[in-house]
GUZAKOL-180648 format. One line per field, with one value per atom (N, C-alpha, C): residue number from 0; atom name; z, y, x. Coordinates in Angstrom, 3 decimals. Example, Ala and Ser with C-alpha at 12.3 -4.5 7.8 and 13.67 -1.06 7.14 Angstrom:
BEGIN
num [0_0_0_1_1_1]
atome [N_CA_C_N_CA_C]
c3 [7.800_7.800_7.800_7.080_7.140_7.870]
c2 [-5.690_-4.500_-3.300_-2.250_-1.060_0.030]
c1 [13.190_12.300_13.200_12.850_13.670_12.900]
END
This chain:
BEGIN
num [0_0_0_1_1_1_2_2_2_3_3_3_4_4_4_5_5_5_6_6_6_7_7_7_8_8_8_9_9_9_10_10_10_11_11_11_12_12_12_13_13_13_14_14_14_15_15_15_16_16_16_17_17_17_18_18_18_19_19_19_20_20_20_21_21_21_22_22_22_23_23_23_24_24_24_25_25_25_26_26_26_27_27_27_28_28_28_29_29_29_30_30_30_31_31_31_32_32_32_33_33_33_34_34_34_35_35_35_36_36_36_37_37_37_38_38_38_39_39_39_40_40_40_41_41_41_42_42_42_43_43_43_44_44_44_45_45_45_46_46_46_47_47_47_48_48_48_49_49_49_50_50_50_51_51_51_52_52_52_53_53_53_54_54_54_55_55_55_56_56_56_57_57_57_58_58_58_59_59_59_60_60_60_61_61_61_62_62_62_63_63_63_64_64_64_65_65_65_66_66_66_67_67_67_68_68_68_69_69_69_70_70_70_71_71_71_72_72_72_73_73_73_74_74_74_75_75_75_76_76_76_77_77_77_78_78_78_79_79_79_80_80_80_81_81_81_82_82_82_83_83_83_84_84_84_85_85_85_86_86_86_87_87_87_88_88_88_89_89_89_90_90_90_91_91_91_92_92_92_93_93_93_94_94_94_95_95_95_96_96_96_97_97_97_98_98_98_99_99_99_100_100_100_101_101_101_102_102_102_103_103_103_104_104_104_105_105_105_106_106_106_107_107_107_108_108_108_109_109_109_110_110_110_111_111_111_112_112_112_113_113_113_114_114_114_115_115_115_116_116_116_117_117_117_118_118_118_119_119_119_120_120_120_121_121_121_122_122_122_123_123_123_124_124_124_125_125_125_126_126_126_127_127_127_128_128_128_129_129_129_130_130_130_131_131_131_132_132_132_133_133_133_134_134_134_135_135_135_136_136_136_137_137_137_138_138_138_139_139_139_140_140_140_141_141_141_142_142_142_143_143_143_144_144_144_145_145_145_146_146_146_147_147_147_148_148_148_149_149_149_150_150_150_151_151_151_152_152_152_153_153_153_154_154_154_155_155_155_156_156_156_157_157_157_158_158_158_159_159_159_160_160_160_161_161_161_162_162_162_163_163_163_164_164_164_165_165_165_166_166_166_167_167_167_168_168_168_169_169_169_170_170_170_171_171_171_172_172_172_173_173_173_174_174_174_175_175_175_176_176_176_177_177_177_178_178_178_179_179_179_180_180_180_181_181_181_182_182_182_183_183_183_184_184_184_185_185_185_186_186_186_187_187_187_188_188_188_189_189_189_190_190_190_191_191_191_192_192_192_193_193_193_194_194_194_195_195_195_196_196_196_197_197_197_198_198_198_199_199_199_200_200_200_201_201_201_202_202_202_203_203_203_204_204_204_205_205_205_206_206_206_207_207_207_208_208_208]
atome [N_CA_C_N_CA_C_N_CA_C_N_CA_C_N_CA_C_N_CA_C_N_CA_C_N_CA_C_N_CA_C_N_CA_C_N_CA_C_N_CA_C_N_CA_C_N_CA_C_N_CA_C_N_CA_C_N_CA_C_N_CA_C_N_CA_C_N_CA_C_N_CA_C_N_CA_C_N_CA_C_N_CA_C_N_CA_C_N_CA_C_N_CA_C_N_CA_C_N_CA_C_N_CA_C_N_CA_C_N_CA_C_N_CA_C_N_CA_C_N_CA_C_N_CA_C_N_CA_C_N_CA_C_N_CA_C_N_CA_C_N_CA_C_N_CA_C_N_CA_C_N_CA_C_N_CA_C_N_CA_C_N_CA_C_N_CA_C_N_CA_C_N_CA_C_N_CA_C_N_CA_C_N_CA_C_N_CA_C_N_CA_C_N_CA_C_N_CA_C_N_CA_C_N_CA_C_N_CA_C_N_CA_C_N_CA_C_N_CA_C_N_CA_C_N_CA_C_N_CA_C_N_CA_C_N_CA_C_N_CA_C_N_CA_C_N_CA_C_N_CA_C_N_CA_C_N_CA_C_N_CA_C_N_CA_C_N_CA_C_N_CA_C_N_CA_C_N_CA_C_N_CA_C_N_CA_C_N_CA_C_N_CA_C_N_CA_C_N_CA_C_N_CA_C_N_CA_C_N_CA_C_N_CA_C_N_CA_C_N_CA_C_N_CA_C_N_CA_C_N_CA_C_N_CA_C_N_CA_C_N_CA_C_N_CA_C_N_CA_C_N_CA_C_N_CA_C_N_CA_C_N_CA_C_N_CA_C_N_CA_C_N_CA_C_N_CA_C_N_CA_C_N_CA_C_N_CA_C_N_CA_C_N_CA_C_N_CA_C_N_CA_C_N_CA_C_N_CA_C_N_CA_C_N_CA_C_N_CA_C_N_CA_C_N_CA_C_N_CA_C_N_CA_C_N_CA_C_N_CA_C_N_CA_C_N_CA_C_N_CA_C_N_CA_C_N_CA_C_N_CA_C_N_CA_C_N_CA_C_N_CA_C_N_CA_C_N_CA_C_N_CA_C_N_CA_C_N_CA_C_N_CA_C_N_CA_C_N_CA_C_N_CA_C_N_CA_C_N_CA_C_N_CA_C_N_CA_C_N_CA_C_N_CA_C_N_CA_C_N_CA_C_N_CA_C_N_CA_C_N_CA_C_N_CA_C_N_CA_C_N_CA_C_N_CA_C_N_CA_C_N_CA_C_N_CA_C_N_CA_C_N_CA_C_N_CA_C_N_CA_C_N_CA_C_N_CA_C_N_CA_C_N_CA_C_N_CA_C_N_CA_C_N_CA_C_N_CA_C_N_CA_C_N_CA_C_N_CA_C_N_CA_C_N_CA_C_N_CA_C_N_CA_C_N_CA_C_N_CA_C_N_CA_C_N_CA_C_N_CA_C_N_CA_C_N_CA_C_N_CA_C_N_CA_C_N_CA_C_N_CA_C_N_CA_C_N_CA_C_N_CA_C_N_CA_C_N_CA_C_N_CA_C_N_CA_C_N_CA_C_N_CA_C_N_CA_C_N_CA_C_N_CA_C_N_CA_C_N_CA_C_N_CA_C_N_CA_C_N_CA_C]
c3 [84.485_84.558_84.063_83.143_82.582_83.589_83.366_84.259_84.246_83.116_83.032_83.910_83.938_84.806_86.266_86.576_87.945_88.375_87.454_87.755_88.044_87.212_87.432_88.775_89.114_90.379_91.582_91.493_92.603_92.879_91.823_91.967_92.494_91.968_92.404_93.865_94.272_95.666_96.632_96.260_97.119_97.339_96.277_96.377_97.272_97.101_97.895_99.372_99.670_101.064_101.715_100.975_101.500_101.747_100.845_101.019_102.249_102.448_103.644_104.915_104.919_106.093_106.408_105.371_105.581_106.174_106.112_106.632_107.908_108.523_109.784_109.648_108.455_108.212_107.802_107.989_107.729_106.467_105.579_104.356_104.232_103.682_103.392_101.943_101.396_100.028_100.015_99.261_99.091_97.600_97.167_95.739_95.263_96.146_95.762_96.827_96.488_97.455_98.654_98.376_99.459_100.393_99.824_100.644_101.496_100.899_101.616_102.781_102.564_103.623_104.783_104.475_105.539_106.295_105.569_106.190_107.107_106.627_107.424_108.704_108.577_109.759_110.754_110.250_111.134_111.882_111.350_111.977_112.988_112.895_113.784_114.839_116.091_117.129_117.360_117.643_117.988_119.223_119.244_120.343_120.080_119.021_118.694_118.249_118.577_118.012_116.648_115.669_114.270_113.616_112.878_112.104_110.689_109.810_108.422_107.860_106.968_106.340_104.924_104.633_103.317_102.219_102.539_101.536_100.754_99.463_98.634_98.595_98.657_98.608_99.806_100.961_102.172_101.947_101.309_101.008_99.943_98.929_97.787_98.167_99.179_99.576_100.599_101.022_101.969_103.418_103.701_105.075_105.955_105.423_106.237_106.661_105.733_106.067_107.066_106.879_107.788_109.208_109.349_110.680_111.311_110.511_111.042_111.464_110.816_111.154_112.147_112.587_113.498_114.910_115.710_117.119_117.287_116.742_116.778_117.183_117.749_118.090_116.894_115.981_114.721_114.877_114.571_114.572_113.135_112.847_111.484_111.332_110.586_110.419_109.900_109.056_108.470_109.506_110.635_111.676_112.659_112.495_113.397_112.749_113.522_113.039_112.999_114.003_114.064_113.513_112.248_111.608_112.309_112.828_113.516_114.746_115.441_116.620_116.229_115.127_114.663_114.264_113.610_113.195_114.402_115.437_116.653_117.335_117.401_118.010_117.239_115.947_115.110_115.513_116.035_116.406_117.565_118.315_119.451_119.178_117.916_117.575_117.638_117.865_117.812_116.383_115.422_114.014_113.164_112.348_111.376_109.994_109.237_107.925_106.824_105.837_104.724_103.545_102.451_101.380_101.278_100.174_99.909_98.467_98.204_96.822_95.917_96.500_95.741_96.718_96.281_97.057_96.099_96.505_95.633_95.748_94.771_94.767_95.968_96.548_97.728_99.031_98.978_100.205_100.778_99.994_100.465_100.165_101.132_100.970_100.620_99.618_99.206_99.242_99.958_100.102_100.035_99.426_99.324_100.011_100.673_101.402_101.377_101.422_101.452_102.869_103.581_104.989_105.887_105.420_106.084_107.307_107.604_108.707_108.399_107.134_106.761_106.887_106.287_106.343_107.752_108.540_109.909_110.761_110.511_111.251_110.823_109.551_109.101_109.797_109.922_110.509_112.007_112.722_114.180_114.735_115.859_116.539_116.765_115.804_115.988_116.286_117.082_117.473_116.269_115.336_114.114_112.909_111.790_110.508_109.570_109.106_108.210_106.836_105.851_104.500_103.559_102.736_101.671_100.356_99.657_98.471_97.284_96.223_94.991_94.304_93.557_92.881_91.769_91.396_90.424_90.961_92.264_92.881_93.103_92.651_92.840_91.749_92.172_91.261_91.472_90.476_90.538_91.591_91.777_92.728_93.254_94.125_94.751_93.711_92.736_91.690_90.945_90.588_89.916_90.813_92.110_93.061_93.220_93.273_93.367_92.117_90.962_89.716_89.694_90.182_90.224_91.168_92.343_93.334_92.793_92.084_91.619_90.323_89.468_88.141_87.955_88.916_88.854_90.050_91.256_92.455_92.685_92.620_92.931_91.956_90.632_89.728_89.894_90.089_90.224_91.489_92.592_93.841_93.759_93.073_92.906_92.141_91.129_90.382_91.251_92.054_92.927_93.923_94.427_95.429_94.797_93.466_92.800_93.016_93.103_93.378_92.093_92.230_91.070_91.024_90.625_90.490_89.024_88.616_87.232_86.870_87.826_87.512_87.316_87.997_87.810_86.399_85.803_84.469_83.354_83.680_82.639_82.799_84.023_84.268_84.658_84.761_85.173_86.048_86.838_87.808_87.113_87.549_87.041_88.176_89.272_90.418_90.904_91.038_91.329_92.809_93.051_94.411_94.561_93.916_93.974_95.407_95.821_97.157_97.380_96.290_96.386_96.324_96.176_95.980_97.090_96.699_97.698_97.840_97.156_97.276_98.284_99.518_100.563_101.343_101.644_102.414_101.670_101.609_100.982_102.076_102.170_103.178_102.487_102.716_102.237_103.458_103.568_104.706_104.270_104.675_104.258_105.355_106.584_107.692_108.822_109.527_110.705_111.942_112.861_114.073_114.990_114.810_115.711_115.022_115.461_114.848_114.906_113.768_113.723_113.621_113.608_113.568_112.184_111.132_109.785_109.089_108.672_108.026_106.651_105.636_104.263_103.685_103.260_102.561_101.072_100.303_98.855_98.233_97.348_96.736_95.233_94.704_93.275_92.474_92.524_91.839_91.648_90.870_90.702_91.651_92.663_93.698_93.820_94.170_94.453_93.251_93.561_92.501_92.549]
c2 [113.661_112.611_113.164_112.459_112.956_112.882_113.690_113.707_112.371_111.654_110.361_109.321_109.359_108.443_108.791_110.090_110.510_110.043_110.114_109.672_108.170_107.427_105.983_105.691_106.445_106.252_106.491_107.504_107.784_106.584_105.996_104.837_103.632_103.443_102.320_102.472_103.698_103.940_103.514_103.725_103.297_101.786_101.049_99.594_99.183_99.832_99.494_99.782_100.912_101.285_100.264_99.793_98.746_97.456_97.153_95.971_96.076_97.243_97.463_97.291_97.852_97.754_96.295_95.489_94.074_93.318_93.920_93.308_94.000_94.769_95.454_96.537_97.120_98.251_99.454_100.646_101.869_102.549_102.879_103.560_104.931_105.870_107.220_107.544_108.523_108.959_110.442_110.812_112.216_112.509_113.568_113.910_114.435_115.130_115.729_115.449_115.743_115.615_116.526_117.724_118.679_118.174_117.560_116.980_115.834_115.036_113.907_114.399_115.488_116.050_116.529_117.271_117.764_116.612_115.606_114.452_113.723_113.493_112.785_113.548_114.853_115.659_115.675_115.564_115.511_114.189_113.160_111.838_111.612_112.414_112.236_113.341_113.043_114.086_114.689_115.972_116.619_115.936_115.828_115.153_113.678_113.139_111.726_111.462_110.274_109.837_109.238_109.626_109.252_108.798_107.695_107.232_106.925_106.605_106.347_105.216_104.450_103.325_103.605_104.799_105.112_105.291_105.640_105.788_107.086_107.004_108.206_108.959_108.231_108.874_109.796_109.396_110.220_111.548_111.460_112.659_113.508_112.859_113.578_114.434_114.024_114.867_115.925_115.917_116.919_116.554_115.319_114.934_114.852_114.284_114.116_115.475_116.413_117.749_118.444_118.286_118.925_118.399_117.118_116.536_116.987_117.020_117.453_118.919_119.703_121.125_121.420_120.380_120.547_120.084_119.934_119.561_118.049_117.332_115.880_115.356_114.171_113.507_112.641_113.211_112.542_111.720_110.445_109.548_109.502_110.379_110.526_109.686_108.616_107.676_108.366_109.393_110.089_110.903_111.187_111.976_111.104_109.800_108.871_108.337_108.363_107.746_106.232_105.707_104.278_104.062_103.662_103.490_102.419_101.401_100.330_100.863_101.804_102.400_103.061_103.783_104.448_103.423_102.345_101.312_100.637_100.387_99.759_100.693_101.987_102.961_103.042_102.833_102.928_101.907_100.757_99.711_100.120_101.129_101.584_102.935_103.382_104.685_104.661_105.832_105.953_105.769_106.316_106.225_105.870_104.844_104.469_104.799_105.611_106.062_105.226_104.927_104.118_104.315_103.668_103.473_101.977_101.508_100.081_99.883_98.830_98.578_98.324_97.739_97.499_97.220_97.513_97.225_96.617_95.538_94.931_95.665_95.447_96.103_95.701_94.516_94.098_94.294_95.162_95.638_94.869_94.025_93.324_94.176_94.294_95.074_94.137_94.505_93.689_94.546_94.039_94.801_93.898_94.428_93.766_94.648_94.027_94.829_94.165_94.989_94.494_94.348_95.479_95.423_94.850_94.949_94.351_95.115_96.274_97.096_97.603_97.870_98.402_97.339_96.170_95.149_94.617_94.562_94.075_95.060_96.365_97.373_97.395_97.124_97.035_95.869_94.757_93.550_93.679_94.308_94.356_95.437_96.021_96.972_98.318_99.243_100.585_100.526_101.494_101.493_101.690_102.530_102.759_102.716_102.258_102.322_103.159_104.266_105.163_105.106_104.667_104.522_105.574_106.130_107.043_106.283_106.070_105.211_105.905_106.119_106.661_105.612_106.058_105.128_104.345_104.762_104.000_102.643_102.434_101.184_100.166_100.475_99.552_98.476_97.213_96.072_95.209_94.432_93.665_92.568_91.919_90.804_90.670_89.689_89.517_89.175_88.359_88.009_89.255_90.113_91.359_92.278_92.287_93.129_92.653_91.339_90.801_91.145_91.032_91.365_92.836_93.695_95.115_95.384_94.771_94.979_94.532_93.412_92.850_93.490_93.928_94.402_95.910_96.600_98.070_98.681_98.352_98.970_98.555_97.260_96.786_97.309_97.194_97.728_99.228_99.964_101.422_101.779_101.095_101.360_100.918_99.818_99.373_100.419_101.007_102.076_103.308_103.617_104.800_104.682_103.479_103.261_102.933_102.890_102.598_101.179_100.223_98.840_98.091_97.091_96.302_95.009_95.137_93.978_93.808_92.605_92.421_93.327_93.495_94.313_95.779_96.242_97.627_97.843_96.769_96.866_96.559_95.732_95.313_95.934_96.395_96.988_96.000_94.713_93.714_92.663_91.983_91.008_89.753_89.292_88.044_87.020_87.281_86.364_86.068_87.117_86.968_86.675_86.246_86.108_86.978_88.118_89.059_89.538_89.777_90.338_91.673_92.367_93.665_93.574_92.376_92.261_92.953_93.617_94.202_93.363_92.238_91.323_90.225_90.638_89.680_89.157_90.039_89.659_90.112_89.239_89.547_89.533_90.595_90.669_90.877_89.958_90.097_90.296_91.475_91.796_91.654_90.562_90.284_90.607_90.835_91.172_91.777_92.724_93.308_92.902_92.231_91.792_92.973_94.071_95.221_96.346_96.562_97.561_98.949_99.628_101.008_101.144_100.032_100.141_100.528_99.889_100.176_101.116_102.264_103.311_103.576_103.569_103.793_105.007_105.992_107.147_106.965_106.776_106.651_108.041_108.307_109.632_109.517_110.379_110.345_111.004_110.348_110.856_109.673_109.874_108.859_109.196_108.347_108.603_107.424_107.734_106.678_105.804_104.571_103.663_102.367]
c1 [99.117_98.104_96.768_96.123_94.871_93.736_92.715_91.564_90.833_90.896_90.221_90.911_92.241_92.986_92.723_92.680_92.393_91.001_90.051_88.696_88.676_89.377_89.480_90.141_91.197_91.900_90.991_90.125_89.207_88.313_87.801_86.925_87.699_88.904_89.724_90.131_90.420_90.809_89.711_88.470_87.359_87.408_87.709_87.796_88.957_90.100_91.279_91.030_90.405_90.129_89.187_88.199_87.310_88.093_89.016_89.848_90.731_91.320_92.144_91.314_90.112_89.243_88.907_88.702_88.388_89.568_90.748_91.968_92.454_91.561_91.829_92.898_92.979_93.866_93.017_93.552_92.792_93.302_92.394_92.780_92.146_92.894_92.408_92.751_92.066_92.317_92.634_93.664_94.031_94.132_93.519_93.499_94.853_95.584_96.862_97.920_99.173_100.265_100.024_99.531_99.279_98.188_97.149_96.090_96.640_97.518_98.114_98.963_99.703_100.530_99.672_98.621_97.735_97.087_96.666_96.024_97.000_98.218_99.220_99.562_99.758_100.086_98.933_97.705_96.551_96.433_97.086_97.031_98.152_99.222_100.379_100.375_100.057_100.025_101.408_101.443_102.713_103.299_104.614_105.289_105.534_104.942_105.127_106.563_107.057_108.338_108.054_108.877_108.626_109.925_109.842_110.980_110.508_111.458_111.098_111.933_111.307_111.996_112.434_112.837_113.376_112.354_111.124_110.078_110.195_110.469_110.558_109.231_108.125_106.802_106.595_107.133_107.040_107.768_108.922_109.715_109.029_108.471_107.890_106.693_105.910_104.769_105.174_106.442_106.936_106.734_106.334_106.030_107.267_108.339_109.538_110.119_110.193_110.690_109.768_108.450_107.497_107.651_107.903_108.079_109.391_110.464_111.763_111.728_110.886_110.781_109.662_108.971_107.845_108.169_107.125_107.282_107.123_108.109_108.075_109.455_109.474_110.732_111.118_111.889_112.213_113.490_113.380_114.536_115.050_115.999_116.511_117.767_117.668_118.776_120.027_119.853_121.003_121.769_121.139_121.796_122.578_122.510_123.181_124.457_125.536_126.765_126.597_125.893_125.596_124.184_124.079_122.768_121.944_122.614_121.893_121.169_121.785_121.139_119.825_119.828_118.604_117.550_117.985_117.046_116.395_117.178_116.643_115.648_115.977_115.064_113.750_113.824_112.624_111.573_111.994_111.037_110.143_110.570_109.764_109.111_109.141_108.572_107.051_106.480_105.016_104.516_105.274_104.886_106.098_105.939_106.952_106.402_107.127_106.659_107.286_106.499_106.977_106.047_106.392_105.434_105.242_104.701_104.594_105.006_105.773_106.190_104.999_103.945_102.718_101.583_100.353_99.147_98.130_97.502_96.504_95.176_94.322_93.018_92.170_92.452_91.693_92.468_93.502_94.121_95.283_95.946_97.138_98.373_99.279_100.502_101.652_102.451_103.589_104.846_105.870_107.109_108.331_109.389_110.686_111.711_112.693_113.675_115.044_116.084_117.456_117.958_118.097_118.520_117.427_116.199_115.026_114.548_115.139_114.623_113.220_112.937_111.622_110.539_110.763_109.716_109.524_110.604_110.463_109.669_109.843_109.084_107.625_107.368_105.980_105.289_106.012_105.427_105.203_106.142_106.038_106.953_106.553_107.422_106.770_106.888_106.316_104.826_104.362_102.943_102.029_102.460_101.685_102.611_102.093_102.797_101.936_102.488_101.766_102.414_101.652_102.171_101.585_102.440_102.026_102.181_101.075_101.106_100.445_101.207_100.643_99.787_98.802_97.898_98.608_99.813_100.605_101.049_100.923_101.384_100.268_99.070_97.951_97.985_97.891_97.926_96.688_96.346_95.108_95.140_96.298_96.369_97.798_98.012_99.328_100.391_100.038_101.000_101.462_100.520_100.874_101.681_101.345_102.072_103.513_103.699_105.056_105.864_105.236_105.931_106.312_105.422_105.736_106.908_106.862_107.921_109.276_109.293_110.556_111.049_110.142_110.536_110.456_109.849_109.785_110.507_110.046_110.616_112.067_112.340_113.691_114.747_114.555_115.582_115.802_114.714_114.843_115.603_115.295_116.004_117.462_117.727_119.109_119.912_119.290_119.956_120.151_119.128_119.204_120.357_120.580_121.628_122.984_123.030_124.289_124.772_123.848_124.202_124.535_125.385_125.793_124.984_123.731_122.855_122.464_122.104_121.655_120.482_119.545_118.368_118.726_119.786_120.217_120.756_121.264_121.853_120.849_119.836_118.890_117.511_117.184_115.875_114.804_115.154_114.168_114.827_114.007_114.498_115.013_116.198_116.765_116.900_116.174_116.156_117.569_118.351_119.774_120.038_121.278_121.799_123.039_123.002_124.114_124.327_125.578_125.831_125.123_124.814_124.146_122.622_122.074_120.637_119.842_118.763_117.870_116.609_116.556_115.415_115.754_116.032_116.424_115.224_114.283_113.109_111.857_110.866_109.578_108.513_107.745_106.691_105.347_104.425_103.057_102.169_101.576_100.726_99.274_98.642_97.263_96.252_96.726_95.828_96.648_96.061_96.707_95.914_96.577_95.891_95.563_96.295_96.158_95.387_94.157_93.275_93.902_93.906_94.398_95.897_96.631_98.094_98.596_98.106_98.574_97.594_98.121_97.329_97.919_97.077_97.541_96.827_97.604_97.048_97.318_96.260_96.361_96.325_97.257_97.374_97.152_96.281_95.954_97.076_98.223_99.424_100.363_101.407_102.438_103.580_103.778_104.772_105.729_106.973_107.939_108.232_108.670_109.094_108.280]
END
């Protein structure tokens, strides 16, 4: 990433953080993945119960491994034979980790989900939701964010999971009703009624899908 793009991202991040604040959500900025990791660990007290909604960005900055190797009560879905049990436990976690498929410049979060455990936990349940979001996911408005979620995040994730969807084969959304579709639930978070619950760390890097 060029220094000019990074400079633009710094300025844009300030706007996004102000937008999040106007919606009763908290935003932070991290220049690097390492800065984001330190910031996230500083926000999650040791002993906290922590779960994750499959966010690649969380993994990419090293946060998930750091928590599993630290003094935290990690609800790791992969360690459960009954995945539903882990998903149910996640709703009562102190911290639910995720990314966002897209974030608008004025602080609206846009997410699409297949099993819907991620979007439902973002909406309600866990005491805190901590999102790691690369600046590549910032969009000008909700329409642009929806297009990004459907035409960038969804096809890439469908390919990652080996799903047989039209978007996995073409690279763009065809508004399908395939049994494998991951566009089952759409969540637009425009305001958080609970102060301090949703925390977004913006990272000056390209993260996730």
